[in-house]
C-alpha positions as CSV (number, residue, x, y, z in Angstrom):
1,M,1.9,19.5,-12.8
2,D,-1.7,20.5,-13.6
3,E,-5.0,20.1,-11.3
4,F,-6.1,17.0,-12.7
5,G,-2.5,14.9,-12.7
6,E,-2.8,16.0,-8.3
7,L,-6.2,15.0,-8.3
8,A,-4.9,11.6,-10.2
9,M,-1.9,11.4,-7.9
10,R,-4.1,12.0,-4.7
11,E,-6.1,9.5,-5.4
12,R,-3.8,6.6,-6.1
13,E,-2.1,7.7,-3.0
14,A,-6.1,6.8,-1.9
15,R,-6.6,3.7,-2.9
16,R,-2.6,2.5,-2.0
17,I,-3.7,3.6,1.6
18,V,-6.6,2.0,1.7
19,R,-5.3,-1.7,-0.1
20,R,-3.2,-1.7,3.1
21,Q,-5.9,-0.5,6.2
22,W,-8.1,-3.7,4.7
23,F,-5.4,-5.7,4.8
24,W,-4.2,-4.9,8.4
25,L,-8.2,-5.8,9.5
26,H,-7.7,-9.0,7.5
27,F,-4.7,-9.6,9.7
28,V,-5.9,-8.4,12.9
29,V,-8.7,-11.2,11.8
30,W,-7.1,-14.0,10.7
31,A,-4.6,-14.2,14.3
32,T,-7.1,-13.0,16.1
33,I,-8.9,-16.4,15.2
34,Q,-5.7,-18.6,14.6
35,V,-5.0,-17.2,18.9
36,F,-8.8,-18.1,20.0
37,L,-8.4,-21.9,17.5
38,V,-5.0,-22.6,19.9
39,I,-7.1,-21.4,23.0
40,V,-9.0,-24.3,22.1
41,W,-7.0,-27.0,20.9
42,A,-5.2,-26.9,24.1
43,I,-8.2,-26.9,26.7
44,T,-9.7,-29.6,25.2
45,S,-6.1,-31.0,25.8
46,A,-6.4,-32.9,21.9
47,S,-3.4,-34.9,21.2
48,F,-3.1,-33.8,17.2
49,P,-2.7,-29.8,16.6
50,W,-5.6,-29.7,14.3
51,F,-5.1,-25.9,14.5
52,I,-2.2,-25.8,11.9
53,F,-5.0,-26.8,9.0
54,P,-5.9,-23.0,9.4
55,L,-3.2,-21.6,10.1
56,F,-1.4,-22.2,7.4
57,G,-4.4,-22.4,4.8
58,W,-5.7,-18.9,5.9
59,G,-1.9,-17.5,6.3
60,I,-1.4,-18.0,2.2
61,F,-4.1,-15.8,2.1
62,V,-3.0,-13.5,4.0
63,A,1.1,-13.9,2.6
64,G,-1.0,-12.8,-0.6
65,H,-3.0,-9.8,0.6
66,A,0.2,-8.5,2.1
67,A,2.0,-9.1,-1.6
68,Y,-1.1,-7.5,-3.0
69,A,-1.2,-4.4,-0.3
70,F,2.7,-3.7,-0.3
71,I,3.9,-5.0,-3.6
72,V,2.0,-5.2,-6.6
73,R,1.2,-1.7,-8.3
74,D,-1.7,-1.4,-10.0
75,P,-1.1,-0.5,-14.3
76,E,-1.9,3.1,-13.5
77,E,1.3,3.9,-11.9
78,I,4.0,2.1,-13.5
79,M,1.9,4.0,-16.4
80,V,2.7,6.9,-15.1
81,E,6.2,5.9,-13.8
82,R,7.2,5.4,-17.5
83,E,5.8,8.8,-18.5
84,R,7.7,10.2,-16.0
85,K,11.3,8.5,-17.2
86,T,10.8,9.0,-21.3
87,E,10.0,13.2,-20.2
88,K,12.9,13.3,-18.5
89,K,15.2,11.6,-21.4
90,D,13.8,14.3,-23.7
């Protein structure tokens, strides 16, 4: 692999790491706020558990963010893998 290919691979890996770091930040903020909302609900001794609405509503977005950070790949990564497979066949 030439120097340009190595730099491109490092850049893709750096983007993947950044995506995962942003997910973990999002998750920590979500978890912290959810704990705060549960504490507020417990202190006010409300009978209806209203905190479940933001818990699950925002949780859907956190799950989507997790899928994007850990499962979904960039089209560029898919293209590079296909090129490598065709090179190995030849």
